[in-house]
C-alpha positions, 0 to 999 in steps of 0.5 A: 290952314284949315284941316280937312275932315279926313285929317280931323278924323285921323287926329281923333283916332290918334288921340283916342288911342293914347287916351287913358282907358276908363275903368270898366263898370261892374256888369251887374246884369251878367250871369255867374261866370269866372272872373266876372265883375259884380262889384257892389252889385245887388244879388239878394235872395237868389238861388245861385247854388253851384255857381262858378265865381272863381277869381270874380270881383265881388267887392261889396256885393250884396248877397244877403239871403242868397243860396250859394251852396256848392259855389266856386269862390276860389281866389275870388275877392269878396272884401266888404261883401254882405252875406247876411243869412246867406248859405255858402255850404259846401262851397270851394273858397280856397285862397278867397278874400272874405275880409271885412264881410258882413255875415251874421248867421250865415252858413259856411258849413263844410266849406273848403276855404284853406288859406282864405282871409276872414280878417276883420269880418263880422261873423256873429253866429256863423256856422263853420261846422265841418269847414276846412280852414287850414291857414285861414285868417280870422284876425280881428274878426267878430266871431261871437257864438260862431260854431266850428264843430268838426272844423279843421283849423290847422294853422288858423290865425285868431289874433285879436279876434272876438271869440266870445261864446264861440264853440271850438270844442269839436275843432281840429288843430294839427299845427300851431294856431294863433290866439294872441290877444284874442277875446275868449269870454266863455269860448268853448274849448272842451277836449281841445289840444291847444298845447301847441297854440301860440299867443295864449295867456292865462287871462284868456284861459281863465275866461274860456270854458274847457274841461279835464281833457283840454290840453294847454300850453306849458305854463298855463293851467286850468282854472277852478271854474272849469267845466262851465255850465252848458250853454243852452242859448 
């Protein structure tokens, strides 16, 4: 028996109610706001200082050359985002996910990013001066020539990281940092108290640059090549 139009309409509504909900597309045109979805959007060369992006989905977002100083990234997901030459100076990013980001020559100066993850990130020549990074993970990160002057790195993890020519000399390590299998070619560790550091081996120390005030874990000793010449580059 043929169905009436009203019956067909009711059937359509029932089927729609039980149909799987399609994934919401990223809203690239929306203004910055907490928990927004800018996944894989292009936000290059913009002025977004002080934006509230707490809990936002920023996976794969392109922030190249964008000014994000003072922005709120608490618990935001920036995995695989592009932050080349971007500024996050003074931003709040506690618990944020920066895993696998590309951030060459970017500024994270004075950022508050306790507990954040920078695992596998490309951070060559990044500026972390004055940053608060207690418990942050830099495991397998590329940190060549990164600057950590006056950064707080209490309990930070650098396992398998490339710290070639990075400057840690002015940083603070109040509890055990992790350096197992980190590559420390000419890493500046002058004046650091690394006596509680975990994972450090003599081969790493032999490559690094310390001085008479550098404190090493028991069993490790300063090489005769210390102190290294100043790095003028």
